[in-house]
C-alpha positions in Angstrom: -59.5 93.9 110.8 -57.7 94.3 114.2 -56.0 91.3 115.6 -57.4 90.1 118.9 -56.2 87.5 121.4 -58.4 85.7 124.0 -58.3 82.7 126.3 -60.4 79.8 125.1 -61.4 76.3 126.3 -60.6 73.6 123.7 -62.5 70.3 123.7 -60.7 67.2 122.7 -61.0 63.5 122.1 -58.5 60.7 121.2 -59.5 58.4 118.4 -58.4 55.7 116.1 -56.9 57.3 112.9 -59.4 55.9 110.4 -61.2 57.4 107.4 -64.4 59.1 108.4 -63.6 59.5 112.1 -63.5 63.3 112.0 -66.9 63.4 110.3 -68.4 61.0 112.9 -67.1 63.1 115.8 -68.4 66.3 114.2 -71.8 64.9 113.4 -73.4 65.4 116.8 -72.0 68.9 117.0 -73.4 69.8 113.6 -76.8 68.4 114.7 -76.8 70.6 117.8 -76.1 73.7 115.6 -72.4 74.2 116.5 -70.6 77.2 114.9 -67.1 76.0 115.4 -64.2 78.4 114.9 -61.5 75.8 115.4 -61.5 72.2 114.2 -58.1 70.4 114.3 -57.3 66.7 113.8 -53.8 65.3 114.0 -51.9 62.0 114.4 -49.6 61.4 117.3 -46.0 61.2 116.1 -44.8 57.7 116.0 -48.2 56.2 116.5 -49.9 55.9 113.1 -53.1 54.5 114.5 -53.9 57.1 117.2 -55.1 60.7 116.6 -56.6 63.6 118.4 -59.5 65.9 117.4 -59.9 69.3 119.0 -62.7 71.8 118.6 -63.8 75.3 119.9 -66.2 76.7 121.0 -68.4 74.3 123.0 -70.9 76.1 125.2 -74.5 75.7 126.4 -76.3 72.6 127.5 -77.3 71.3 124.0 -73.8 71.7 122.5 -72.1 70.4 125.6 -74.2 67.3 125.6 -73.5 66.8 121.8 -69.8 67.2 122.4 -69.8 64.7 125.3 -71.8 62.2 123.2 -69.0 62.5 120.6 -66.4 61.6 123.2 -65.1 65.2 123.5 -64.2 66.8 126.8 -62.6 70.1 127.8 -58.8 70.1 128.2 -56.8 71.9 130.8 -54.1 73.1 128.4 -54.0 77.0 128.4 -55.1 78.0 124.9 -55.3 81.4 123.2 -57.3 82.1 120.1 -55.8 84.8 117.7 -58.2 86.3 115.2 -57.6 88.9 112.5 -55.9 89.6 109.2 -52.6 87.8 108.6 -49.5 90.0 108.1 -45.8 89.1 107.5 -44.0 88.7 110.8 -47.2 88.8 112.9 -46.7 85.4 114.4 -43.3 86.4 115.7 -44.6 89.7 117.1 -47.5 87.9 118.9 -45.1 85.3 120.3 -42.8 88.0 121.6 -45.7 89.9 123.2 -46.9 86.7 124.8 -43.5 86.0 126.1 -43.2 89.5 127.6 -46.6 88.9 129.3 -45.3 85.8 131.1 -47.3 83.4 129.1 -45.3 80.2 129.2 -46.5 77.1 127.3 -49.9 78.3 126.1 -51.2 76.9 122.8 -52.5 79.6 120.5 -54.6 79.2 117.4 -54.2 81.8 114.7 -57.7 81.9 113.2 -56.7 83.8 110.1 -54.9 80.7 108.9 -58.4 79.1 108.6 -59.4 82.0 106.3 -62.1 83.3 108.6 -62.8 87.0 108.8 -65.6 87.1 111.4 -64.7 89.6 114.1 -64.1 88.5 117.7 -65.3 89.9 120.9 -61.8 89.4 122.3 -60.3 91.6 124.9 -56.7 92.5 123.9 -55.4 93.9 120.6 -52.2 92.6 119.2 -49.1 94.7 118.2 -49.6 97.0 115.3 -48.7 96.1 111.7 -45.0 96.6 110.7 -44.2 99.2 108.1 -43.7 98.4 104.4 -40.9 96.1 103.3 -38.0 97.7 101.4 
């Protein structure tokens, strides 16, 4: 599968870090029929009781209402979604290509880390695969 890169809008909420919180946030999205490509939850360093949950995509009236009811809102952080097959050195090549393209502090999500193989409708192919290791 070709590697693709596209800009996306991540939705986020800050929560108390307690068992079951992620499931409670995702419940309204699941009820609205969400097909999420990215779900990420993490604790803030040094703050054991606070965490963030981020999801993508959120679009359409029904899913937007469900996300808002779960406390999620779109963030303004520039974010790139990378989809495709993983290869040794690919992350470095993508970072170098993004740096050459004047992308500064963008967050990017390598989707292949989640084990997904669904193709993207993204616009820009990534650098080609390096040759065999010797």
